[in-house]
RODO-2510 file (C-alpha; in nm, 4 decimals, decimal comma):
residues 526
     n   res          X          Y          Z
     1     m     7,8919    11,7456    11,0317
     2     a     8,2500    11,6064    11,0383
     3     s     8,5336    11,8233    10,8784
     4     i     8,8798    11,7829    10,7426
     5     t     9,1550    12,0103    10,8866
     6     n     9,4091    12,1000    10,6374
     7     p     9,6966    12,0322    10,5838
     8     v     9,5985    11,6632    10,6416
     9     l     9,9733    11,5837    10,6015
    10     p    10,1605    11,8711    10,7779
    11     g    10,5353    11,9297    10,7027
    12     y    10,7179    11,8198    10,3971
    13     h    10,4610    11,6114    10,2043
    14     p    10,4404    11,7421     9,8523
    15     d    10,3028    11,6311     9,5083
    16     p    10,0124    11,4036     9,6532
    17     s     9,8723    11,1197     9,4543
    18     i     9,5501    11,0024     9,5988
    19     l     9,3818    10,6683     9,5356
    20     r     9,0767    10,4783     9,6759
    21     v     9,0663    10,0944     9,6608
    22     g     8,7409     9,9674     9,8274
    23     d     8,7030    10,1410    10,1706
    24     d     9,0716    10,2318    10,1883
    25     y     9,2343    10,5540    10,0806
    26     y     9,5966    10,6085    10,0169
    27     i     9,8200    10,9179     9,9219
    28     a    10,1715    10,8765     9,7777
    29     v    10,4037    11,1891     9,8230
    30     s    10,7350    11,2826     9,6997
    31     t    11,0528    11,2154     9,9048
    32     f    11,3318    11,3628     9,6926
    33     e    11,6695    11,2837     9,8193
    34     w    11,5388    11,1287    10,1510
    35     f    11,5414    10,7369    10,1901
    36     p    11,3362    10,5236    10,1881
    37     g    11,1639    10,6481     9,8658
    38     v    10,7867    10,7581     9,8234
    39     q    10,5703    10,7818    10,1523
    40     i    10,2300    10,6163    10,1293
    41     h     9,9707    10,7277    10,3845
    42     h     9,6355    10,5524    10,4627
    43     s     9,2910    10,6627    10,5728
    44     r     8,9420    10,5435    10,5729
    45     d     8,7513    10,8657    10,6470
    46     l     8,9779    11,1323    10,4785
    47     i     9,0229    11,2967    10,8099
    48     h     9,2538    11,0757    11,0174
    49     w     9,5762    10,9771    10,8061
    50     q     9,8580    10,7337    10,9174
    51     l    10,2003    10,6916    10,7432
    52     l    10,1762    10,3403    10,6354
    53     m    10,4843    10,2374    10,4487
    54     y    10,7602    10,3171    10,2030
    55     p    10,7641    10,1049     9,8808
    56     l    11,1249    10,1903     9,7712
    57     t    11,3315    10,0284    10,0389
    58     r    11,6145     9,8639     9,8317
    59     s    11,8958    10,0133     9,6325
    60     s    11,7727     9,8030     9,3494
    61     q    11,4703    10,0190     9,3364
    62     l    11,6224    10,3429     9,4093
    63     d    11,9863    10,4201     9,4039
    64     m    12,0365    10,7933     9,5092
    65     i    12,4001    10,7949     9,5917
    66     g    12,5372    11,1238     9,4567
    67     n    12,2013    11,2730     9,3746
    68     i    12,1758    11,6335     9,4060
    69     d    11,9848    11,8289     9,6466
    70     s    11,6116    11,8254     9,5705
    71     g    11,6783    11,5420     9,3192
    72     g    11,5644    11,1861     9,3665
    73     v    11,2009    11,0864     9,3875
    74     w    10,9666    11,3451     9,2190
    75     a    10,5890    11,3175     9,1969
    76     p    10,5040    10,9513     9,2347
    77     c    10,1747    10,8231     9,0964
    78     l     9,9764    10,5460     9,2792
    79     s     9,7144    10,3653     9,0938
    80     y     9,5311    10,0131     9,1082
    81     a     9,4004     9,7848     8,8356
    82     d     9,3811     9,4166     8,7699
    83     g     9,4639     9,3131     9,1318
    84     l     9,7623     9,5152     9,1348
    85     f     9,8969     9,8488     9,2769
    86     y    10,1141    10,0444     9,0293
    87     l    10,3656    10,3055     9,1542
    88     i    10,5239    10,5312     8,8938
    89     y    10,8077    10,7572     8,9999
    90     t    11,0955    10,9841     8,8722
    91     d    11,4502    10,9711     8,9919
    92     v    11,6105    11,2892     8,9121
    93     k    11,9752    11,2834     8,8778
    94     s    12,0457    11,6510     8,7565
    95     r    11,8175    11,9502     8,7316
    96     q    12,0356    12,2604     8,7045
    97     g    12,1189    12,4222     8,3941
    98     a    11,9381    12,3512     8,0511
    99     f    11,9145    11,9725     8,1055
   100     k    11,7253    11,7590     8,3363
   101     d    11,8133    11,3880     8,3824
   102     s    11,4883    11,2604     8,5080
   103     h    11,4396    10,8669     8,4804
   104     n    11,1081    10,7303     8,5135
   105     y    11,0207    10,3844     8,6630
   106     l    10,7280    10,1532     8,7625
   107     v    10,7015     9,9006     9,0484
   108     t    10,3916     9,6900     9,1303
   109     a    10,2753     9,5028     9,4275
   110     e     9,9592     9,2813     9,5030
   111     n     9,9277     9,4298     9,8464
   112     v     9,9947     9,8015     9,9013
   113     e    10,2133     9,7022    10,2065
   114     g    10,4382     9,5096     9,9846
   115     p    10,6479     9,3464     9,8711
   116     w    10,6982     9,5898     9,5918
   117     s    10,8834     9,4741     9,2692
   118     d    11,1897     9,5750     9,1300
   119     p    11,1491     9,8636     8,8939
   120     v    11,0636     9,8627     8,5296
   121     y    11,2384    10,1326     8,3301
   122     l    10,9949    10,3538     8,1316
   123     n    11,1659    10,6650     7,9982
   124     s    11,3606    10,9812     8,0704
   125     s    11,1696    11,2217     7,8412
   126     g    11,0515    11,4505     8,1252
   127     f    10,9123    11,4251     8,4984
   128     d    10,5866    11,3906     8,6865
   129     p    10,4868    11,0649     8,5309
   130     s    10,1311    10,9057     8,5915
   131     l     9,9605    10,5903     8,4791
   132     f     9,6070    10,5960     8,3359
   133     h     9,4026    10,2779     8,3193
   134     d     9,1336    10,3001     8,0595
   135     e     8,8211    10,1173     8,0668
   136     d     8,9188     9,8773     7,7760
   137     g     9,2150     9,7641     7,9901
   138     s     9,4784     9,9652     7,8087
   139     k     9,7244    10,1478     8,0104
   140     w     9,8849    10,4803     7,9299
   141     l    10,1860    10,6484     8,0594
   142     l    10,1892    11,0373     8,0938
   143     n    10,4540    11,2833     8,1611
   144     m    10,5545    11,6280     8,0977
   145     i    10,8172    11,6810     7,8239
   146     w    11,1290    11,8862     7,9014
   147     d    11,2746    12,0715     7,6153
   148     f    11,6347    12,2048     7,6739
   149     r    11,6763    12,3929     7,3504
   150     k    11,7473    12,7789     7,3394
   151     g    11,4233    12,9854     7,2678
   152     k    11,1948    12,6875     7,3443
   153     n    10,9257    12,6253     7,6127
   154     s    11,0990    12,4073     7,8567
   155     f    10,7733    12,2733     7,9671
   156     a    10,6917    12,1380     7,6119
   157     g    10,3759    11,9451     7,6640
   158     i    10,2196    11,6381     7,7989
   159     a    10,3386    11,3051     7,6549
   160     l    10,1248    11,0120     7,6099
   161     q    10,2301    10,6497     7,5185
   162     r    10,0872    10,3111     7,5660
   163     y    10,2322    10,0691     7,8360
   164     d    10,2420     9,7057     7,7592
   165     h    10,2043     9,5209     8,0915
   166     d    10,2851     9,1779     7,9677
   167     k    10,6070     9,2883     7,7852
   168     k    10,6744     9,5488     8,0615
   169     c    10,7833     9,8451     7,8345
   170     l    10,6410    10,1323     7,6586
   171     t    10,5026    10,0762     7,3004
   172     g    10,3648    10,2592     6,9985
   173     p    10,3866    10,6194     6,9002
   174     i    10,4399    10,9089     7,1509
   175     h    10,1580    11,1705     7,1423
   176     n    10,1867    11,5271     7,2693
   177     i     9,8389    11,5694     7,3841
   178     f     9,8231    11,9005     7,5585
   179     r    10,0726    12,2092     7,5362
   180     g     9,9274    12,3965     7,8280
   181     t     9,7460    12,7366     7,8978
   182     a     9,8745    13,0813     7,9286
   183     l     9,9590    13,0048     8,2905
   184     g    10,2637    12,7974     8,1503
   185     l    10,4877    12,5519     8,3283
   186     t    10,2475    12,2677     8,2442
   187     e    10,3310    11,9462     8,4590
   188     a    10,1958    11,6855     8,6895
   189     p     9,9364    11,5270     8,4398
   190     h     9,6488    11,2946     8,5559
   191     i     9,3771    11,1619     8,3475
   192     y     9,0172    11,0721     8,4796
   193     k     8,7332    10,9372     8,2650
   194     r     8,3738    11,0532     8,3556
   195     n     8,0488    11,0560     8,1329
   196     g     8,2600    10,9916     7,8105
   197     y     8,5055    11,2586     7,8569
   198     y     8,8690    11,2253     7,9383
   199     y     8,9686    11,5071     8,1902
   200     l     9,3282    11,5985     8,1975
   201     v     9,4332    11,7663     8,5324
   202     t     9,7705    11,9444     8,5192
   203     a     9,9798    12,1731     8,7538
   204     e    10,0601    12,5125     8,6038
   205     g    10,2239    12,8376     8,7126
   206     g    10,5308    12,6795     8,8911
   207     t    10,5540    12,5304     9,2298
   208     w    10,5507    12,8732     9,3975
   209     y    10,2931    13,1142     9,5139
   210     t    10,1570    13,1333     9,1530
   211     h    10,1045    12,7487     9,1616
   212     a     9,7605    12,6280     9,0170
   213     v     9,5511    12,3403     8,9060
   214     t     9,4110    12,3552     8,5616
   215     v     9,1730    12,1271     8,3831
   216     a     9,1070    12,0311     8,0074
   217     r     8,8877    11,7699     7,8495
   218     s     8,8323    11,5601     7,5412
   219     r     8,6116    11,2926     7,3929
   220     s     8,9281    11,1299     7,2757
   221     l     9,2203    11,0142     7,4868
   222     f     9,4656    11,1611     7,2218
   223     g     9,2888    11,5035     7,2073
   224     p     9,2311    11,7659     7,1289
   225     y     9,1678    11,8855     7,4759
   226     d     8,9572    12,1945     7,5436
   227     v     9,0508    12,4143     7,8277
   228     d     8,8124    12,4833     8,1167
   229     p     8,7043    12,8365     8,0514
   230     e     8,7262    12,9127     8,4377
   231     n     9,0841    12,7945     8,4712
   232     p     9,2649    12,7714     8,7122
   233     i     9,0088    12,5842     8,9107
   234     l     9,2503    12,6055     9,2205
   235     t     9,5139    12,8435     9,3190
   236     s     9,6160    13,0493     9,6151
   237     d     9,5018    13,3974     9,7462
   238     q     9,8340    13,5531     9,7574
   239     e     9,6882    13,8765     9,9181
   240     n     9,5864    13,6707    10,2159
   241     p     9,9005    13,5110    10,3615
   242     t     9,7044    13,3545    10,6492
   243     q     9,5436    13,1189    10,4011
   244     l     9,7193    12,8132    10,2384
   245     q     9,9650    12,9134     9,9784
   246     k    10,1207    12,7437     9,6720
   247     a     9,8110    12,5446     9,6179
   248     g     9,8576    12,3281     9,3083
   249     h     9,9591    11,9821     9,1754
   250     g     9,6026    11,8169     9,2171
   251     s     9,4845    11,4578     9,2167
   252     l     9,1307    11,3453     9,2355
   253     v     8,9442    11,0704     9,4146
   254     v     8,5691    10,9655     9,4299
   255     t     8,4295    10,8084     9,7458
   256     q     8,2100    10,5090     9,7739
   257     n     7,9253    10,7586     9,7874
   258     g     8,0172    10,9627     9,4794
   259     e     8,1649    11,2408     9,6608
   260     w     8,4784    11,4080     9,4735
   261     y     8,7880    11,5334     9,6551
   262     m     9,1219    11,6871     9,5369
   263     a     9,4437    11,6153     9,7105
   264     h     9,6871    11,9082     9,6370
   265     l    10,0096    12,0494     9,7794
   266     c    10,0087    12,3672     9,9706
   267     a    10,2437    12,5609    10,2229
   268     r    10,2110    12,7925    10,5184
   269     p    10,4712    13,0638    10,5580
   270     a    10,6287    13,0801    10,8874
   271     v    10,7540    13,4430    10,8333
   272     d    10,7256    13,6641    10,5394
   273     d    10,7047    13,4086    10,2452
   274     k    10,9339    13,1641    10,3998
   275     c    10,7822    12,8114    10,4513
   276     i    11,0332    12,6220    10,6709
   277     l    10,7826    12,3162    10,6788
   278     g    10,8047    12,2652    10,3147
   279     r    10,5174    12,1915    10,0845
   280     e    10,2334    11,9907    10,2503
   281     t     9,9317    11,8056    10,1518
   282     a     9,5587    11,9354    10,1751
   283     l     9,2109    11,8007    10,0527
   284     q     8,9328    12,0085     9,9031
   285     k     8,5723    11,8872     9,8419
   286     c     8,4899    11,9181     9,4617
   287     c     8,1651    11,9154     9,2689
   288     w     8,0682    11,9177     8,8842
   289     t     7,8663    12,1850     8,6931
   290     g     7,5608    12,1119     8,4779
   291     d     7,7835    12,1168     8,1701
   292     g     8,0402    11,8731     8,3166
   293     w     8,3414    12,0842     8,4454
   294     l     8,5151    12,0222     8,8008
   295     r     8,4955    12,2877     9,0556
   296     v     8,6461    12,3172     9,4154
   297     e     8,3277    12,3829     9,6350
   298     h     8,5191    12,6710     9,8146
   299     g     8,7320    12,7441     9,5172
   300     p     8,9170    12,8821     9,3500
   301     y     9,1229    12,9333     9,6827
   302     p     9,1868    12,6364     9,9136
   303     s     9,0064    12,6301    10,2491
   304     s     9,1714    12,5106    10,5808
   305     t     8,8533    12,3489    10,6921
   306     v     8,6536    12,1324    10,4473
   307     e     8,3302    11,9189    10,4647
   308     a     8,4429    11,5623    10,5328
   309     p     8,2748    11,2730    10,3424
   310     d     7,9774    11,0668    10,4643
   311     l     8,1784    10,7816    10,6013
   312     p     8,2240    10,6360    10,9361
   313     p     8,4942    10,7988    11,1426
   314     h     8,8210    10,5981    11,1664
   315     p     9,1022    10,7444    11,3836
   316     q     9,4244    10,5993    11,3098
   317     p     9,7009    10,4919    11,5527
   318     q     9,9992    10,7204    11,5519
   319     e    10,3711    10,6419    11,6343
   320     n    10,5105    10,7648    11,9438
   321     n    10,6966    11,0994    11,8775
   322     r    10,9617    10,9908    12,1356
   323     d    11,1973    10,7100    12,0162
   324     d    11,4000    10,5322    12,2946
   325     f    11,5600    10,2990    12,0267
   326     a    11,4432     9,9841    12,2305
   327     q    11,2988     9,8069    11,9307
   328     a    11,4874     9,6086    11,6494
   329     q    11,3522     9,8473    11,3804
   330     l    11,3387    10,2282    11,3590
   331     k    11,0079    10,3958    11,3778
   332     r    10,8494    10,4745    11,0360
   333     y    10,9141    10,8404    11,0608
   334     w    11,2766    10,8371    11,0364
   335     n    11,4704    10,8962    10,7070
   336     s    11,8292    10,8892    10,5905
   337     l    11,9901    11,1102    10,3186
   338     r    12,0267    10,9019     9,9938
   339     r    12,1301    10,5637    10,1407
   340     p    11,9338    10,2680    10,2957
   341     f    11,9529    10,1929    10,6707
   342     t    12,2412     9,9211    10,6638
   343     q    12,4682     9,8125    10,9424
   344     d    12,7815     9,9520    10,8142
   345     w    12,6667    10,3040    10,9549
   346     l    12,3562    10,2655    11,1676
   347     s    12,2959     9,9960    11,4386
   348     l    12,0154     9,9385    11,6865
   349     t    12,1854     9,6026    11,8328
   350     e    12,5580     9,6900    11,8849
   351     r    12,4708     9,8760    12,2004
   352     p    12,1117     9,7685    12,2880
   353     g    11,8660    10,0734    12,3866
   354     f    12,0894    10,3107    12,1778
   355     l    12,1013    10,4190    11,8281
   356     r    12,4534    10,3942    11,7172
   357     l    12,5634    10,6037    11,4093
   358     k    12,9150    10,5591    11,2627
   359     g    13,0766    10,8665    11,1497
   360     g    13,0262    10,9348    10,7789
   361     e    13,0920    11,2123    10,5313
   362     s    13,0362    11,5713    10,5825
   363     m    12,7229    11,7757    10,5840
   364     q    12,7952    11,8756    10,2281
   365     s    12,8245    11,5430    10,0998
   366     t    12,5733    11,4115     9,8451
   367     h    12,6975    11,0506     9,9103
   368     r    12,7297    10,8828    10,2571
   369     q    12,6276    11,0973    10,5243
   370     s    12,5462    10,9287    10,8595
   371     l    12,2255    11,1305    10,9290
   372     l    11,8922    11,0135    11,0665
   373     a    11,6097    11,2557    11,0586
   374     r    11,2384    11,3175    11,0602
   375     r    11,0232    11,5942    10,9211
   376     l    10,9647    11,9148    11,0938
   377     e    10,5604    11,9008    11,1073
   378     h    10,5046    12,1920    11,3504
   379     f    10,5762    12,5609    11,3873
   380     h    10,6521    12,5251    11,7749
   381     v    10,8443    12,2193    11,8801
   382     e    11,1046    12,0970    12,1402
   383     i    11,3584    11,8423    12,0317
   384     e    11,5655    11,6525    12,2830
   385     t    11,8369    11,3853    12,2862
   386     e    12,1256    11,2297    12,4867
   387     l    12,4482    11,1838    12,3274
   388     d    12,7316    10,9487    12,4277
   389     f    13,0367    11,0471    12,2105
   390     s    13,4178    11,0542    12,2710
   391     p    13,5851    11,2402    12,0107
   392     e    13,9600    11,2330    11,9599
   393     h    14,0010    11,4732    11,6793
   394     f    13,8214    11,7913    11,5319
   395     q    13,7313    11,5897    11,2390
   396     q    13,4936    11,3910    11,4484
   397     m    13,1506    11,5394    11,5347
   398     a    12,8199    11,4378    11,6401
   399     g    12,4968    11,5912    11,7545
   400     l    12,1528    11,7359    11,6859
   401     i    12,0885    11,8859    11,3423
   402     i    11,8244    12,0957    11,2003
   403     y    11,8705    12,0495    10,8128
   404     y    11,7294    12,1465    10,4904
   405     d    12,0055    12,0434    10,2383
   406     t    12,3630    12,0429    10,1989
   407     a    12,3752    12,4184    10,1732
   408     d    12,1532    12,5156    10,4652
   409     y    12,1498    12,3601    10,8095
   410     v    12,2108    12,4519    11,1622
   411     y    12,4069    12,1914    11,3831
   412     l    12,4607    12,1583    11,7620
   413     r    12,7729    11,9482    11,7517
   414     v    13,0054    11,7787    12,0004
   415     t    13,3765    11,7630    11,8921
   416     h    13,7210    11,7801    11,9940
   417     h    13,9469    12,0754    12,0159
   418     e    14,3292    12,0375    12,0766
   419     a    14,3326    12,3193    12,3629
   420     l    13,9776    12,2377    12,4924
   421     g    13,9415    11,8683    12,4653
   422     k    13,5950    11,7680    12,4353
   423     c    13,3694    12,0666    12,3559
   424     l    13,0381    12,1774    12,2194
   425     g    12,9556    12,4419    11,9511
   426     i    12,7197    12,5476    11,6648
   427     i    12,7947    12,5138    11,2893
   428     e    12,5668    12,6936    11,0517
   429     s    12,5674    12,6786    10,6731
   430     r    12,3595    12,9505    10,5172
   431     h    12,3417    12,9325    10,1387
   432     g    12,6462    12,7331    10,1347
   433     q    12,8488    12,9702    10,3479
   434     y    13,0153    12,7861    10,6679
   435     d    13,0270    12,9541    11,0054
   436     e    13,0683    12,8794    11,3695
   437     l    12,8399    13,0853    11,5804
   438     l    13,0136    13,0759    11,9273
   439     n    13,3138    13,2853    11,9987
   440     e    13,4608    12,9848    12,1725
   441     d    13,3181    12,6306    12,2095
   442     i    13,1950    12,5128    12,5454
   443     v    13,4207    12,2677    12,7410
   444     l    13,2373    11,9248    12,8079
   445     p    13,3054    11,6714    13,0849
   446     c    13,3737    11,3140    12,9464
   447     v    13,0080    11,1923    13,0181
   448     s    12,7060    11,1864    12,7906
   449     t    12,5613    11,5176    12,6863
   450     f    12,1994    11,6152    12,6606
   451     l    12,1233    11,8174    12,3628
   452     k    11,7884    12,0315    12,3054
   453     a    11,6454    12,2547    12,0535
   454     t    11,3331    12,4692    12,0538
   455     i    11,1826    12,6181    11,7426
   456     d    10,9382    12,8846    11,7341
   457     r    10,8546    12,9560    11,3774
   458     e    11,1650    13,1091    11,2328
   459     q    11,3445    13,1180    11,5659
   460     l    11,5804    12,8314    11,6831
   461     q    11,7387    12,8189    12,0221
   462     f    11,9766    12,5286    12,1498
   463     y    12,0470    12,4111    12,4941
   464     f    12,2700    12,1540    12,6587
   465     s    12,2999    11,9949    12,9824
   466     n    12,5444    11,7701    13,1638
   467     q    12,2639    11,6506    13,3911
   468     k    11,9233    11,5838    13,2645
   469     g    11,6615    11,8779    13,3102
   470     k    11,9337    12,1458    13,4178
   471     w    11,9410    12,3225    13,0641
   472     q    12,1696    12,5938    12,9712
   473     p    12,1408    12,7951    12,6435
   474     v    12,3943    12,7658    12,3787
   475     g    12,4472    13,0916    12,1990
   476     d    12,1622    13,3254    12,0880
   477     k    11,8547    13,2482    11,8964
   478     i    11,9257    13,1799    11,5339
   479     n    11,6894    13,2837    11,2502
   480     i    11,6190    12,9685    11,0339
   481     a    11,4046    13,1157    10,7739
   482     h    11,6826    13,0156    10,5238
   483     l    11,5827    12,6552    10,5789
   484     s    11,3078    12,6780    10,3396
   485     d    11,2236    12,6242     9,9609
   486     d    11,1948    12,9993     9,9289
   487     d    11,5300    13,1254    10,0433
   488     a    11,7826    13,0073     9,7688
   489     d    11,8754    13,1498     9,4436
   490     y    11,7749    12,8267     9,2491
   491     i    11,4470    12,6655     9,3235
   492     r    11,4525    12,3816     9,5543
   493     f    11,1551    12,1500     9,6951
   494     t    11,1855    11,9711    10,0119
   495     g    11,1462    12,1041    10,3700
   496     t    11,3189    12,1107    10,7221
   497     f    11,4145    11,7943    10,8916
   498     v    11,5306    11,7629    11,2580
   499     g    11,7719    11,4611    11,3646
   500     l    12,0851    11,3017    11,4688
   501     c    12,4034    11,2773    11,2768
   502     v    12,7866    11,1734    11,3415
   503     q    13,0660    11,2561    11,1080
   504     d    13,4335    11,1311    11,1033
   505     l    13,6303    11,3093    10,8160
   506     s    13,9262    11,1250    10,9172
   507     g    13,7838    10,8083    10,7832
   508     q    13,8051    10,6136    11,1109
   509     g    13,4242    10,5854    11,1537
   510     r    13,4185    10,7050    11,5158
   511     a    13,0575    10,6069    11,6381
   512     g    12,8160    10,8261    11,8547
   513     d    12,5359    10,6597    12,0580
   514     f    12,1975    10,8300    12,1032
   515     n    11,9837    10,7176    12,4055
   516     y    11,6539    10,8528    12,2920
   517     f    11,5026    11,1195    12,0534
   518     d    11,2021    11,3108    12,1755
   519     y    11,0036    11,5287    11,9437
   520     r    10,7379    11,7435    12,1378
   521     s    10,5041    11,9829    11,9522
   522     r    10,3847    12,2945    12,1346
   523     q    10,0865    12,5268    12,1104
   524     e    10,0947    12,8318    11,8799
   525     t    10,2358    13,1436    12,0807
   526     r    10,1775    13,4171    11,8175
***
């Protein structure tokens, strides 16, 4: 019997929304401040998955310039009805303090690969929206309600309101259909209909180690909803750190053969409780009890190996993890911070065979950084590039970056020093505190520089070379456990990225050219 190995989407792939259309399965995941918005992955057997596309590729669909860290796209919901794909998503503009400015939108497409429409604005009353298509053809928006008032439960319940597809707006009264269980922090609502019951699946307990999936049901869409007596139906065994942690935020799918599966987020600590890969996506097989309640077959704790559905195997082609920048388009795994891939800062044609990045704002900017990166998806990797860069001022920098957000990153950068000329050093920001880790930068010749990083769980080591293959270490090993959701005073939601960037804080736009980028995973060594 074939099996599913979890996580099916390793690395930062949180808040999965799973959908089947015919023989095809799709999972949409959150992308937060990273552009393009929303990843959609494809499978035909639930074992092999491929990053298919991003639906939000234009500023008219998603304008994140200035969005805060861990803002942007939260918890997309992908659905299908009437020959159309529907994608609901939140664009979070602020999230700290009492208030959350979270705007909910809808885009549609006849084909999942696009083109996707410009957005319809829905509401801003809370986040984690989803769209339920009832059997009578009516459509209903759900989202959690955010209550900012003193002394109130911030997670104030699940709102339900009808969506008028013809008029492209919400209409009619707003119903608060469910105020949650004792676990609290009720969010991520999805409704499924089976045997005359409406099943409301929510996330509770907070997106931390106490995260969970809870279920309630009603004969009426508007409630009241009876809580499953055995909730939560999925959570993590916090006493066993070798198992998948943070399990929650579930979404359901039924196969062509009537088998039920739940997609959910999870995480794997690299060291202690620090999950540098971010929140990932896993699948669990489900079943129904005789009295009509949903159960995870190996629940309530998630399993790393799950029985696969009775479907023909369907391996998926994967993009090469080495990019020689020889094509006119970037590989699909590349992302930028907050802004689209436009010629004013990124080019694959100005110097054929190279990626040219024109110097942008600093690493702490939430506006226009010139940074191109991909998800860290393995605990053990080597990352390598060749950089051609001729800085003339200390405000001009370029190199290889290991990045979580504007407060936490480690950067092997080439720059200019008045006494040294072209030189190499390490910048680290830990919890927003800037530091330079070498006592003195390394002098470089006026030729291209090879840069490399090795990551072994929480340990990072940088290298450089003036001649390919003759590597010299740069500084000591660096602990990168702070590049995680779990190492900040205020909760955050993304994951570690590895990539390339150029800054020109003088505003002259000095460019750096990268000849290739090679990402190589290595076997577990401990």
